[in-house]
Every structure is written in structure tokens, then in C-alpha cells.
All heavy atoms as an XYZ file, in Angstrom:
913
protein
N      -6.639    -19.170     27.839
C      -5.852    -18.082     27.324
C      -6.764    -17.081     26.631
O      -7.787    -17.437     26.090
C      -4.853    -18.577     26.277
C      -3.776    -19.472     26.756
S      -2.572    -18.551     27.697
C      -1.566    -19.885     28.195
N      -6.280    -15.852     26.637
C      -6.881    -14.800     25.829
C      -5.779    -14.258     24.934
O      -4.601    -14.283     25.307
C      -7.440    -13.689     26.709
N      -6.148    -13.797     23.761
C      -5.175    -13.226     22.841
C      -5.741    -11.941     22.260
O      -6.949    -11.706     22.316
C      -4.857    -14.196     21.687
O      -6.052    -14.460     20.959
C      -4.261    -15.494     22.189
N      -4.850    -11.136     21.693
C      -5.330     -9.961     20.980
C      -5.417    -10.230     19.490
O      -6.238     -9.637     18.810
C      -4.427     -8.738     21.217
O      -3.095     -9.062     20.837
C      -4.484     -8.301     22.674
N      -4.559    -11.088     18.979
C      -4.601    -11.480     17.578
C      -3.974    -12.862     17.439
O      -3.337    -13.341     18.370
C      -3.952    -10.438     16.672
C      -2.514    -10.115     16.968
C      -1.968     -9.043     16.026
O      -1.805     -9.340     14.833
O      -1.716     -7.932     16.494
N      -4.135    -13.518     16.277
C      -3.767    -14.927     16.178
C      -2.279    -15.221     15.950
O      -1.939    -16.275     15.419
C      -4.606    -15.405     14.994
C      -4.789    -14.214     14.138
C      -4.879    -13.051     15.099
N      -1.403    -14.372     16.404
C       0.033    -14.573     16.185
C       0.514    -15.907     16.757
O       1.296    -16.608     16.141
C       0.850    -13.402     16.772
C       2.340    -13.680     16.742
C       0.531    -12.123     16.025
N       0.063    -16.273     17.933
C       0.547    -17.488     18.603
C      -0.476    -18.615     18.608
O      -0.313    -19.585     19.350
C       0.952    -17.153     20.031
N      -1.505    -18.529     17.776
C      -2.557    -19.547     17.826
C      -2.034    -20.963     17.594
O      -2.440    -21.891     18.288
C      -3.677    -19.224     16.842
C      -4.647    -18.186     17.385
O      -4.393    -17.623     18.471
O      -5.664    -17.926     16.713
N      -1.143    -21.148     16.612
C      -0.608    -22.498     16.373
C       0.194    -22.991     17.572
O       0.107    -24.161     17.950
C       0.257    -22.541     15.115
C      -0.519    -22.391     13.829
C      -0.137    -21.460     12.874
C      -1.639    -23.168     13.562
C      -0.842    -21.316     11.684
C      -2.355    -23.030     12.390
C      -1.951    -22.107     11.451
O      -2.664    -21.973     10.277
N       0.967    -22.117     18.170
C       1.735    -22.484     19.358
C       0.802    -22.859     20.501
O       1.001    -23.886     21.160
C       2.663    -21.337     19.777
C       3.464    -21.532     21.058
C       4.384    -22.743     20.955
C       4.263    -20.259     21.360
N      -0.225    -22.066     20.721
C      -1.178    -22.369     21.790
C      -1.886    -23.700     21.538
O      -2.082    -24.486     22.468
C      -2.192    -21.232     21.941
C      -1.618    -19.898     22.399
C      -2.702    -18.820     22.377
C      -0.988    -20.015     23.781
N      -2.250    -23.957     20.281
C      -2.865    -25.246     19.951
C      -1.909    -26.391     20.247
O      -2.313    -27.413     20.811
C      -3.273    -25.291     18.479
C      -4.510    -24.514     18.159
C      -4.826    -24.535     16.667
O      -3.949    -24.751     15.838
N      -6.087    -24.308     16.335
N      -0.652    -26.243     19.849
C       0.344    -27.298     20.082
C       0.541    -27.557     21.564
O       0.826    -28.686     21.969
C       1.673    -26.928     19.424
N       0.376    -26.521     22.367
C       0.526    -26.665     23.822
C      -0.750    -27.175     24.492
O      -0.757    -27.419     25.695
C       0.933    -25.322     24.440
C       2.303    -24.790     24.023
C       2.504    -23.370     24.539
C       3.408    -25.714     24.506
N      -1.813    -27.305     23.718
C      -3.080    -27.789     24.272
C      -3.863    -26.726     25.021
O      -4.761    -27.044     25.801
N      -3.563    -25.463     24.766
C      -4.245    -24.361     25.454
C      -5.517    -23.980     24.706
O      -5.563    -24.025     23.485
C      -3.316    -23.152     25.550
N      -6.529    -23.602     25.451
C      -7.774    -23.114     24.869
C      -7.707    -21.598     24.757
O      -7.461    -20.909     25.748
C      -8.972    -23.489     25.744
C      -9.252    -24.974     25.739
O      -9.036    -25.615     24.698
O      -9.678    -25.489     26.789
N      -7.922    -21.095     23.564
C      -7.981    -19.655     23.332
C      -9.446    -19.247     23.383
O     -10.218    -19.592     22.498
C      -7.356    -19.312     21.979
C      -7.300    -17.827     21.730
O      -7.833    -17.031     22.494
N      -6.663    -17.446     20.651
N      -9.830    -18.497     24.406
C     -11.226    -18.122     24.601
C     -11.610    -16.824     23.900
O     -12.778    -16.439     23.914
C     -11.535    -18.021     26.094
C     -11.312    -19.300     26.900
C     -11.682    -19.087     28.364
C     -12.087    -20.464     26.315
N     -10.655    -16.156     23.284
C     -10.940    -14.914     22.567
C     -11.752    -15.213     21.307
O     -11.398    -16.110     20.547
C      -9.624    -14.214     22.180
O      -8.933    -13.859     23.376
C      -9.884    -12.956     21.355
N     -12.824    -14.453     21.080
C     -13.598    -14.662     19.854
C     -12.722    -14.477     18.608
O     -11.909    -13.544     18.547
C     -14.678    -13.573     19.916
C     -14.767    -13.181     21.354
C     -13.393    -13.379     21.922
N     -12.890    -15.381     17.624
C     -12.085    -15.288     16.406
C     -12.280    -13.942     15.711
O     -11.334    -13.329     15.227
C     -12.389    -16.427     15.443
C     -11.770    -16.156     14.113
C     -12.418    -15.850     12.949
C     -10.377    -16.097     13.814
N     -11.498    -15.605     11.952
C     -10.235    -15.748     12.462
C      -9.221    -16.287     14.567
C      -9.006    -15.598     11.830
C      -7.984    -16.138     13.943
C      -7.894    -15.800     12.600
N     -13.504    -13.442     15.670
C     -13.764    -12.171     14.989
C     -12.966    -11.041     15.639
O     -12.458    -10.156     14.945
C     -15.256    -11.856     15.011
N     -12.819    -11.074     16.953
C     -12.028    -10.061     17.654
C     -10.569    -10.138     17.211
O      -9.962     -9.127     16.871
C     -12.144    -10.264     19.172
C     -11.339     -9.283     19.977
C     -11.898     -8.079     20.368
C     -10.029     -9.552     20.323
C     -11.163     -7.161     21.112
C      -9.277     -8.655     21.061
C      -9.850     -7.453     21.450
N     -10.010    -11.344     17.219
C      -8.618    -11.516     16.787
C      -8.415    -11.039     15.357
O      -7.430    -10.357     15.056
C      -8.209    -12.986     16.857
C      -8.100    -13.560     18.239
C      -7.640    -15.003     18.146
O      -6.484    -15.251     17.848
N      -8.545    -15.930     18.376
N      -9.326    -11.406     14.478
C      -9.199    -11.036     13.069
C      -9.282     -9.522     12.889
O      -8.524     -8.941     12.098
C     -10.281    -11.733     12.253
N     -10.184     -8.879     13.627
C     -10.293     -7.422     13.523
C      -9.015     -6.736     13.991
O      -8.524     -5.818     13.324
C     -11.493     -6.915     14.333
C     -12.829     -7.248     13.684
O     -12.852     -7.549     12.473
O     -13.844     -7.204     14.405
N      -8.459     -7.172     15.113
C      -7.210     -6.582     15.603
C      -6.101     -6.821     14.580
O      -5.344     -5.904     14.243
C      -6.825     -7.157     16.982
C      -7.878     -6.797     18.032
C      -5.436     -6.697     17.402
C      -7.999     -5.338     18.351
N      -5.993     -8.041     14.073
C      -4.968     -8.377     13.093
C      -5.080     -7.501     11.841
O      -4.076     -7.070     11.278
C      -5.080     -9.856     12.717
C      -4.124    -10.306     11.626
S      -4.313    -12.061     11.230
C      -5.983    -12.143     10.595
N      -6.312     -7.217     11.421
C      -6.540     -6.462     10.197
C      -6.636     -4.955     10.413
O      -6.879     -4.205      9.464
C      -7.801     -6.965      9.498
C      -7.609     -8.374      8.983
O      -6.566     -8.717      8.452
N      -8.622     -9.210      9.150
N      -6.455     -4.515     11.657
C      -6.462     -3.086     11.941
C      -7.833     -2.441     11.867
O      -7.952     -1.245     11.613
N      -8.881     -3.229     12.097
C     -10.239     -2.685     12.113
C     -10.792     -2.739     13.522
O     -10.310     -3.503     14.371
C     -11.163     -3.447     11.149
O     -11.212     -4.824     11.546
C     -10.672     -3.364      9.720
N     -11.796     -1.954     13.787
C     -12.393     -1.916     15.120
C     -13.268     -3.142     15.340
O     -14.174     -3.410     14.541
C     -13.253     -0.658     15.292
C     -12.427      0.609     15.309
O     -11.243      0.542     15.706
O     -12.964      1.667     14.933
N     -13.012     -3.875     16.421
C     -13.879     -5.019     16.734
C     -15.263     -4.528     17.160
O     -15.426     -3.390     17.604
C     -13.180     -5.707     17.914
C     -11.916     -4.984     18.150
C     -11.907     -3.741     17.357
N     -16.233     -5.407     17.045
C     -17.592     -5.047     17.458
C     -17.642     -4.827     18.963
O     -16.819     -5.360     19.721
C     -18.573     -6.168     17.071
O     -18.364     -7.299     17.907
N     -18.613     -4.055     19.382
C     -18.800     -3.807     20.820
C     -19.051     -5.122     21.561
O     -18.577     -5.315     22.686
C     -19.958     -2.840     21.037
N     -19.760     -6.047     20.924
C     -20.045     -7.346     21.533
C     -18.741     -8.128     21.753
O     -18.546     -8.722     22.814
C     -21.005     -8.142     20.659
C     -21.337     -9.508     21.206
C     -22.286    -10.281     20.292
O     -22.755     -9.775     19.270
N     -22.567    -11.516     20.661
N     -17.853     -8.125     20.756
C     -16.587     -8.849     20.903
C     -15.678     -8.182     21.932
O     -14.981     -8.869     22.681
C     -15.872     -8.973     19.558
C     -16.526     -9.995     18.638
O     -17.274    -10.865     19.143
O     -16.289     -9.919     17.416
N     -15.679     -6.860     21.984
C     -14.886     -6.152     22.999
C     -15.397     -6.513     24.391
O     -14.611     -6.797     25.300
C     -14.909     -4.624     22.765
C     -14.307     -3.874     23.948
C     -14.160     -4.273     21.482
N     -16.706     -6.535     24.559
C     -17.289     -6.899     25.853
C     -16.946     -8.338     26.225
O     -16.629     -8.633     27.386
C     -18.800     -6.697     25.831
N     -16.996     -9.236     25.243
C     -16.648    -10.638     25.512
C     -15.193    -10.759     25.931
O     -14.871    -11.498     26.869
C     -16.921    -11.496     24.270
N     -14.312    -10.033     25.262
C     -12.893    -10.069     25.618
C     -12.673     -9.499     27.021
O     -11.940    -10.072     27.823
C     -12.074     -9.294     24.570
C     -10.584     -9.340     24.792
C      -9.910    -10.631     24.346
O     -10.593    -11.608     24.008
O      -8.671    -10.655     24.360
N     -13.301     -8.392     27.330
C     -13.163     -7.785     28.670
C     -13.599     -8.771     29.753
O     -12.975     -8.866     30.800
C     -13.987     -6.511     28.772
C     -13.401     -5.329     28.070
C     -14.202     -4.058     28.384
N     -13.956     -3.024     27.421
C     -12.856     -2.293     27.356
N     -11.889     -2.498     28.217
N     -12.713     -1.362     26.443
N     -14.686     -9.471     29.501
C     -15.212    -10.392     30.521
C     -14.237    -11.530     30.818
O     -14.244    -12.086     31.918
C     -16.568    -10.951     30.106
O     -16.435    -11.895     29.060
N     -13.377    -11.874     29.859
C     -12.385    -12.919     30.122
C     -11.473    -12.526     31.278
O     -11.037    -13.373     32.051
C     -11.546    -13.190     28.869
C     -12.291    -13.735     27.653
C     -11.333    -13.872     26.472
C     -12.951    -15.062     27.971
N     -11.211    -11.218     31.403
C     -10.328    -10.730     32.464
C     -11.100    -10.412     33.736
O     -10.690    -10.810     34.824
C      -9.570     -9.493     31.988
C      -8.838     -9.732     30.698
C      -9.230     -9.107     29.538
C      -7.781    -10.624     30.638
C      -8.581     -9.344     28.338
C      -7.129    -10.874     29.447
C      -7.528    -10.233     28.294
N     -12.209     -9.711     33.596
C     -12.947     -9.295     34.787
C     -13.592    -10.481     35.502
O     -13.799    -10.418     36.715
C     -14.018     -8.245     34.441
O     -14.934     -8.791     33.481
C     -13.371     -6.975     33.888
N     -13.876    -11.542     34.764
C     -14.446    -12.746     35.376
C     -13.381    -13.805     35.647
O     -13.711    -14.929     36.020
C     -15.545    -13.314     34.473
C     -16.725    -12.389     34.329
C     -17.762    -12.915     33.344
O     -17.696    -14.042     32.867
N     -18.743    -12.082     33.030
N     -12.127    -13.448     35.433
C     -10.980    -14.344     35.687
C     -11.154    -15.702     35.014
O     -10.907    -16.747     35.612
C     -10.754    -14.499     37.197
C     -10.464    -13.198     37.855
N      -9.203    -12.670     37.919
C     -11.276    -12.283     38.443
C      -9.238    -11.507     38.530
N     -10.489    -11.235     38.847
N     -11.530    -15.664     33.733
C     -11.765    -16.898     32.978
C     -10.516    -17.395     32.262
O     -10.542    -18.470     31.672
C     -12.896    -16.681     31.979
C     -14.229    -16.433     32.683
C     -15.375    -16.194     31.729
N     -15.442    -17.216     30.709
C     -15.831    -16.984     29.460
N     -16.174    -15.765     29.076
N     -15.867    -17.951     28.579
N      -9.436    -16.608     32.277
C      -8.212    -16.983     31.573
C      -7.019    -16.921     32.521
O      -7.038    -16.207     33.527
C      -7.953    -16.077     30.344
C      -9.039    -16.286     29.295
C      -7.859    -14.617     30.726
N      -5.985    -17.686     32.174
C      -4.775    -17.724     32.990
C      -3.694    -16.796     32.480
O      -2.733    -16.524     33.192
C      -4.248    -19.150     33.057
C      -5.173    -20.074     33.798
C      -4.584    -21.445     33.941
C      -5.563    -22.327     34.713
N      -5.000    -23.637     34.988
N      -3.836    -16.297     31.238
C      -2.847    -15.373     30.679
C      -3.433    -14.658     29.473
O      -4.348    -15.158     28.821
C      -1.572    -16.108     30.276
N      -2.867    -13.473     29.197
C      -3.142    -12.740     27.965
C      -1.897    -12.826     27.098
O      -0.798    -12.495     27.541
C      -3.446    -11.268     28.253
C      -3.449    -10.343     27.024
C      -4.561    -10.736     26.040
C      -3.591     -8.897     27.454
N      -2.079    -13.259     25.863
C      -0.992    -13.335     24.888
C      -1.271    -12.265     23.836
O      -2.356    -12.241     23.256
C      -0.929    -14.735     24.237
C       0.158    -14.789     23.185
C      -0.711    -15.803     25.309
N      -0.292    -11.388     23.620
C      -0.493    -10.324     22.642
C       0.725    -10.182     21.742
O       1.814    -10.607     22.082
C      -0.807     -8.990     23.336
C       0.393     -8.313     23.952
C       1.024     -7.255     23.299
C       0.911     -8.734     25.169
C       2.134     -6.636     23.853
C       2.011     -8.119     25.722
C       2.622     -7.066     25.064
O       3.720     -6.472     25.608
N       0.509     -9.568     20.578
C       1.580     -9.327     19.628
C       2.387     -8.135     20.117
O       1.953     -6.991     19.999
C       1.002     -9.063     18.237
C       2.053     -8.816     17.186
O       3.240     -8.758     17.469
N       1.612     -8.664     15.953
N       3.546     -8.390     20.641
C       4.376     -7.352     21.229
C       4.845     -6.345     20.183
O       5.126     -5.201     20.507
C       5.576     -8.006     21.942
C       6.344     -7.121     22.868
C       7.327     -6.231     22.158
O       7.892     -6.562     21.128
N       7.512     -5.067     22.711
N       4.894     -6.740     18.944
C       5.423     -5.864     17.906
C       4.384     -4.911     17.317
O       4.750     -3.960     16.632
C       6.046     -6.707     16.785
C       7.296     -7.432     17.262
C       7.803     -8.448     16.279
O       7.060     -9.316     15.839
N       9.081     -8.352     15.938
N       3.111     -5.151     17.575
C       2.053     -4.293     17.042
C       0.999     -4.087     18.126
O       0.233     -4.994     18.414
C       1.393     -4.900     15.782
C       0.307     -3.975     15.241
C       2.424     -5.216     14.717
N       0.998     -2.908     18.723
C      -0.023     -2.600     19.724
C      -0.693     -1.284     19.357
O      -0.153     -0.472     18.617
C       0.576     -2.505     21.146
O       1.536     -1.458     21.175
C       1.204     -3.807     21.581
N      -1.881     -1.092     19.893
C      -2.600      0.164     19.739
C      -3.304      0.452     21.057
O      -3.113     -0.270     22.043
C      -3.582      0.102     18.560
C      -4.646     -0.988     18.711
O      -4.814     -1.541     19.826
O      -5.321     -1.289     17.719
N      -4.112      1.483     21.092
C      -4.746      1.856     22.356
C      -5.686      0.768     22.875
O      -5.770      0.545     24.089
C      -5.491      3.182     22.212
O      -6.500      3.087     21.221
N      -6.364      0.055     21.980
C      -7.245     -1.024     22.426
C      -6.438     -2.168     23.029
O      -6.766     -2.667     24.109
C      -8.119     -1.530     21.275
C      -9.137     -2.597     21.642
C     -10.120     -2.093     22.702
C      -9.888     -3.066     20.400
N      -5.379     -2.564     22.340
C      -4.505     -3.618     22.876
C      -3.954     -3.204     24.230
O      -3.960     -3.991     25.183
C      -3.352     -3.907     21.901
O      -3.891     -4.312     20.645
C      -2.432     -4.992     22.428
N      -3.488     -1.974     24.336
C      -2.939     -1.481     25.610
C      -3.988     -1.485     26.708
O      -3.679     -1.776     27.859
C      -2.356     -0.074     25.428
C      -1.114     -0.016     24.556
C       0.101     -0.708     25.162
O       0.186     -0.823     26.399
O       0.964     -1.147     24.393
N      -5.244     -1.220     26.350
C      -6.295     -1.241     27.377
C      -6.525     -2.659     27.892
O      -6.790     -2.853     29.082
C      -7.599     -0.639     26.841
O      -8.259     -1.502     25.937
N      -6.393     -3.655     27.022
C      -6.559     -5.040     27.471
C      -5.359     -5.500     28.291
O      -5.516     -6.264     29.249
C      -6.822     -5.974     26.294
C      -8.235     -5.882     25.811
C      -8.516     -5.344     24.567
C      -9.282     -6.302     26.606
C      -9.817     -5.234     24.128
C     -10.585     -6.190     26.178
C     -10.859     -5.654     24.928
N      -4.181     -5.055     27.932
C      -2.988     -5.360     28.742
C      -3.172     -4.788     30.143
O      -2.941     -5.472     31.141
C      -1.714     -4.828     28.062
C      -1.433     -5.606     26.779
C      -0.516     -4.879     29.012
C      -0.376     -4.974     25.885
N      -3.622     -3.538     30.224
C      -3.855     -2.902     31.531
C      -4.951     -3.632     32.303
O      -4.825     -3.831     33.523
C      -4.208     -1.433     31.338
N      -6.011     -4.036     31.621
C      -7.107     -4.749     32.281
C      -6.625     -6.092     32.826
O      -6.991     -6.484     33.943
C      -8.275     -4.932     31.316
C      -9.551     -5.528     31.892
C     -10.118     -4.665     33.007
C     -10.585     -5.714     30.771
N      -5.824     -6.796     32.048
C      -5.270     -8.063     32.535
C      -4.427     -7.830     33.784
O      -4.587     -8.533     34.788
C      -4.430     -8.728     31.442
N      -3.533     -6.847     33.735
C      -2.692     -6.541     34.904
C      -3.545     -6.212     36.119
O      -3.289     -6.707     37.219
C      -1.782     -5.354     34.600
C      -0.646     -5.656     33.683
C       0.215     -4.402     33.560
N       1.139     -4.496     32.458
C       1.345     -3.539     31.564
N       0.692     -2.386     31.633
N       2.215     -3.709     30.605
N      -4.552     -5.361     35.935
C      -5.428     -4.955     37.037
C      -6.111     -6.159     37.676
O      -6.335     -6.180     38.882
C      -6.491     -3.957     36.523
O      -5.819     -2.794     36.040
C      -7.471     -3.568     37.608
N      -6.410     -7.155     36.865
C      -7.098     -8.349     37.361
C      -6.144     -9.480     37.727
O      -6.573    -10.611     37.937
C      -8.119     -8.817     36.323
C      -9.341     -7.929     36.326
O     -10.224     -8.090     37.157
N      -9.384     -6.954     35.429
N      -4.849     -9.175     37.804
C      -3.870    -10.162     38.247
C      -3.598    -11.271     37.253
O      -3.190    -12.372     37.637
N      -3.824    -11.001     35.975
C      -3.620    -12.008     34.937
C      -2.295    -11.717     34.239
O      -2.082    -10.601     33.757
C      -4.795    -11.995     33.941
C      -6.078    -12.414     34.691
C      -4.523    -12.902     32.751
C      -7.351    -12.179     33.957
N      -1.382    -12.687     34.191
C      -0.083    -12.454     33.545
C      -0.234    -12.132     32.060
O      -1.151    -12.607     31.395
C       0.674    -13.771     33.726
C      -0.122    -14.604     34.642
C      -1.501    -14.042     34.722
N       0.693    -11.323     31.580
C       0.699    -10.859     30.199
C       1.963    -11.379     29.528
O       3.060    -11.251     30.069
C       0.660     -9.320     30.167
C       0.761     -8.802     28.752
C      -0.592     -8.799     30.863
N       1.793    -11.967     28.341
C       2.922    -12.520     27.593
C       2.942    -11.889     26.206
O       1.995    -12.030     25.441
C       2.820    -14.058     27.471
C       3.968    -14.605     26.633
C       2.787    -14.701     28.846
N       4.036    -11.199     25.903
C       4.228    -10.639     24.574
C       4.893    -11.659     23.671
O       5.929    -12.214     24.025
N       4.286    -11.936     22.538
C       4.875    -12.831     21.546
C       5.205    -12.020     20.304
O       4.742    -10.888     20.144
C       3.948    -14.021     21.208
C       3.745    -14.916     22.415
C       2.618    -13.545     20.665
N       5.993    -12.599     19.430
C       6.508    -11.891     18.273
C       6.088    -12.586     16.991
O       6.196    -13.803     16.895
C       8.041    -11.845     18.339
C       8.569    -11.039     19.507
C       8.464    -11.500     20.805
C       9.167     -9.813     19.294
C       8.942    -10.761     21.877
C       9.658     -9.060     20.352
C       9.541     -9.540     21.641
O      10.007     -8.803     22.691
N       5.661    -11.800     16.000
C       5.322    -12.399     14.709
C       6.535    -12.526     13.817
O       6.542    -13.330     12.886
C       4.202    -11.634     14.015
C       4.493    -10.203     13.685
C       3.279     -9.502     13.106
O       2.696    -10.010     12.122
O       2.904     -8.456     13.641
N       7.579    -11.764     14.088
C       8.862    -11.933     13.412
C       9.932    -12.059     14.483
O       9.782    -11.541     15.591
C       9.195    -10.753     12.472
O       9.244     -9.550     13.237
C       8.168    -10.632     11.366
N      11.011    -12.739     14.166
C      12.044    -13.044     15.150
C      12.642    -11.761     15.733
O      13.069    -10.883     14.999
C      13.148    -13.889     14.511
C      14.126    -14.429     15.513
S      15.217    -15.735     14.871
C      15.355    -15.408     13.157
N      12.646    -11.660     17.068
C      13.238    -10.477     17.697
C      14.754    -10.469     17.508
O      15.385    -11.517     17.419
C      12.858    -10.628     19.168
C      12.583    -12.073     19.354
C      12.127    -12.609     18.038
N      15.302     -9.295     17.445
C      16.749     -9.133     17.270
C      17.296     -8.381     18.465
O      16.596     -7.601     19.071
C      17.037     -8.327     15.994
C      16.593     -9.011     14.724
C      17.432    -10.207     14.326
O      18.592    -10.286     14.766
O      16.922    -11.065     13.603
N      18.503     -8.489     18.795
C      19.469     -9.487     18.327
C      19.463    -10.708     19.229
O      18.786    -10.728     20.252
C      20.803     -8.747     18.452
C      20.612     -7.886     19.672
C      19.136     -7.486     19.648
N      20.241    -11.694     18.847
C      20.534    -12.812     19.721
C      19.645    -14.026     19.626
O      19.781    -14.938     20.435
N      18.726    -14.064     18.691
C      17.847    -15.218     18.583
C      18.035    -15.912     17.241
O      18.263    -15.266     16.222
C      16.370    -14.807     18.716
C      15.981    -14.430     20.111
C      16.017    -13.107     20.534
C      15.594    -15.399     21.028
C      15.654    -12.766     21.828
C      15.236    -15.066     22.319
C      15.272    -13.749     22.712
O      14.931    -13.411     23.991
N      17.928    -17.238     17.270
C      17.676    -17.991     16.063
C      16.276    -18.574     16.241
O      15.632    -18.360     17.269
C      18.740    -19.074     15.814
C      18.844    -20.090     16.947
O      17.845    -20.318     17.678
O      19.925    -20.679     17.104
N      15.780    -19.297     15.260
C      14.393    -19.758     15.329
C      14.131    -20.593     16.585
O      13.146    -20.374     17.293
C      14.011    -20.543     14.073
C      12.557    -20.940     14.093
C      11.573    -20.020     13.773
C      12.173    -22.228     14.458
C      10.232    -20.357     13.816
C      10.826    -22.573     14.503
C       9.863    -21.637     14.179
O       8.529    -21.976     14.231
N      15.016    -21.538     16.861
C      14.792    -22.416     18.016
C      14.822    -21.656     19.329
O      13.967    -21.868     20.195
C      15.819    -23.544     18.032
C      15.551    -24.577     16.967
C      16.568    -25.695     16.987
O      17.754    -25.464     17.200
N      16.097    -26.903     16.753
N      15.790    -20.768     19.519
C      15.857    -20.034     20.784
C      14.666    -19.081     20.930
O      14.169    -18.866     22.039
C      17.186    -19.293     20.920
O      17.338    -18.317     19.917
N      14.187    -18.546     19.807
C      13.007    -17.678     19.835
C      11.779    -18.463     20.294
O      11.061    -18.039     21.207
C      12.814    -17.083     18.448
C      11.530    -16.368     18.174
C      10.777    -15.638     19.048
C      10.865    -16.302     16.921
N       9.690    -15.112     18.396
C       9.712    -15.491     17.095
C      11.130    -16.811     15.662
C       8.837    -15.217     16.053
C      10.255    -16.527     14.631
C       9.118    -15.739     14.831
N      11.527    -19.625     19.682
C      10.362    -20.422     20.056
C      10.471    -20.930     21.491
O       9.492    -20.919     22.238
C      10.175    -21.592     19.082
C       9.723    -21.168     17.696
S       8.070    -20.437     17.677
C       8.460    -18.703     17.436
N      11.653    -21.364     21.882
C      11.847    -21.825     23.262
C      11.598    -20.701     24.260
O      11.004    -20.928     25.324
C      13.248    -22.404     23.440
C      13.482    -23.763     22.792
C      14.958    -24.143     22.858
C      12.610    -24.831     23.436
N      12.021    -19.487     23.932
C      11.795    -18.347     24.820
C      10.303    -18.051     24.957
O       9.815    -17.756     26.060
C      12.550    -17.121     24.306
N       9.564    -18.149     23.859
C       8.125    -17.910     23.938
C       7.412    -19.003     24.729
O       6.521    -18.724     25.524
C       7.529    -17.742     22.537
C       7.965    -16.430     21.913
C       7.197    -16.020     20.683
O       6.412    -16.832     20.138
O       7.397    -14.875     20.259
N       7.820    -20.258     24.531
C       7.229    -21.354     25.310
C       7.542    -21.175     26.794
O       6.665    -21.350     27.646
C       7.720    -22.726     24.792
C       7.340    -23.844     25.746
C       7.150    -22.998     23.399
N       8.768    -20.802     27.114
C       9.148    -20.572     28.514
C       8.337    -19.425     29.118
O       7.909    -19.494     30.266
C      10.641    -20.290     28.641
C      11.116    -20.131     30.071
C      10.892    -21.369     30.921
O      11.086    -22.487     30.465
N      10.472    -21.177     32.159
N       8.120    -18.368     28.351
C       7.318    -17.249     28.841
C       5.888    -17.693     29.135
O       5.313    -17.314     30.165
C       7.335    -16.112     27.818
N       5.315    -18.514     28.267
C       3.965    -19.037     28.513
C       3.947    -19.948     29.736
O       3.028    -19.885     30.557
C       3.458    -19.776     27.279
C       3.110    -18.885     26.097
C       2.944    -19.715     24.828
C       1.850    -18.085     26.378
N       4.969    -20.780     29.866
C       5.068    -21.661     31.031
C       5.142    -20.836     32.320
O       4.458    -21.134     33.294
C       6.287    -22.565     30.915
C       6.413    -23.515     32.114
C       7.641    -24.395     32.043
N       7.582    -25.242     30.867
C       8.621    -25.483     30.074
N       9.790    -24.946     30.309
N       8.487    -26.272     29.035
N       5.958    -19.787     32.319
C       6.083    -18.941     33.508
C       4.773    -18.241     33.842
O       4.448    -18.055     35.019
C       7.196    -17.908     33.327
C       8.558    -18.490     33.588
O       8.700    -19.483     34.292
N       9.576    -17.871     33.012
N       4.030    -17.864     32.817
C       2.736    -17.218     33.060
C       1.767    -18.176     33.744
O       1.111    -17.816     34.720
C       2.148    -16.718     31.739
N       1.703    -19.399     33.239
C       0.745    -20.369     33.777
C       1.209    -20.932     35.120
O       0.451    -20.970     36.079
C       0.508    -21.514     32.770
C      -0.037    -20.968     31.453
C      -0.420    -22.572     33.349
C      -1.286    -20.143     31.546
N       2.456    -21.377     35.180
C       2.940    -22.070     36.374
C       3.318    -21.122     37.507
O       3.094    -21.436     38.671
C       4.143    -22.945     36.019
N       3.872    -19.964     37.153
C       4.421    -19.081     38.188
C       3.743    -17.724     38.265
O       4.147    -16.884     39.052
C       5.927    -18.882     37.948
C       6.661    -20.198     37.936
O       6.394    -21.082     38.747
N       7.581    -20.360     36.997
N       2.743    -17.512     37.418
C       1.987    -16.252     37.412
C       2.900    -15.051     37.146
O       2.780    -14.004     37.771
C       1.234    -16.100     38.746
C      -0.037    -15.341     38.622
N      -1.117    -15.809     37.938
C      -0.389    -14.123     39.092
C      -2.083    -14.917     38.000
N      -1.667    -13.881     38.699
N       3.850    -15.230     36.196
C       4.845    -14.210     35.873
C       4.597    -13.686     34.462
O       4.457    -14.466     33.521
C       6.281    -14.798     35.959
C       7.315    -13.806     35.470
C       6.567    -15.232     37.391
N       4.557    -12.374     34.322
C       4.426    -11.759     33.005
C       5.780    -11.668     32.325
O       6.796    -11.446     32.977
C       3.864    -10.336     33.134
O       2.518    -10.373     33.547
N       5.779    -11.834     31.013
C       6.966    -11.625     30.179
C       6.487    -10.840     28.960
O       5.986    -11.416     28.012
C       7.606    -12.951     29.732
O       7.903    -13.738     30.866
C       8.874    -12.689     28.932
N       6.634     -9.535     29.029
C       6.119     -8.711     27.938
C       7.127     -8.511     26.828
O       6.753     -8.166     25.713
C       5.609     -7.392     28.487
C       4.409     -7.621     29.413
C       3.729     -6.364     29.852
O       3.604     -5.441     29.026
O       3.313     -6.294     31.012
N       8.402     -8.682     27.118
C       9.457     -8.528     26.105
C      10.475     -9.645     26.281
O      10.871     -9.945     27.394
C      10.176     -7.181     26.271
C       9.258     -6.009     26.213
N       8.768     -5.497     25.042
C       8.698     -5.258     27.203
C       7.969     -4.484     25.307
N       7.905     -4.323     26.601
N      10.895    -10.238     25.171
C      11.957    -11.250     25.235
C      13.282    -10.567     25.371
O      13.491     -9.462     24.983
C      11.941    -12.125     23.985
C      10.720    -13.026     23.799
C      10.867    -13.850     22.539
C      10.523    -13.931     25.002
């Protein structure tokens, strides 16, 4: 897996998924600072070298850099999964929200299907 920030890191760990995104890159995106050129290059290579099965990003907070990685993943045939740091409205409780995110990740890995919005 690749991520833009650590919103779903605990979920990915629980699922046994390896997050190949450099921690410094995730932290910079989370904190609204520019990641280093080295970390940006490392993240790009995850897609261009097809080293990941999906990109997981925070659907509620995106910027031009995040959008460029979403586009790069799509261009390279890598499914994109939008996750939420706060419960999406309307129609979700905690369990249905988590189940929807797990199902979206399952669809990305098993069926190569993107789910950018719940």
C-alpha cells in the first residue's frame, strides 16, 4: 500500500498490509508542510514501478500534491481508496463506516476497483 498521510495506518496494520510510503512523507502531508524532494521521488516510484496494490488517501483533506499522486496512481492502473478521518455524513455509524472502508480496501486489492468516496 501507499498512503498520503497516516489516517488509515492502524487499519492497514490490522489488515496486515505493508505501507511502503516513507513516514516523513506522511507526516509532512498530515502537517501541511512540503515533503522533501527525496520523499516525493520515493512516493512516485511506488506507482511508476508498480510496487503497491493501492493508494489510500485522506478524502477529506487534499491538495495539489495529493491530487498529483491520485492521478499518478490512476495513470499506472493502481486503485485509489479514499478514507475518512472523521465519520462521513449522512447515514453512517462507527461500525458501518469502518466496514465500508474495509470493503473499499478489499475491492481495491481483490477486484482492482477504486472507491474514492463512500
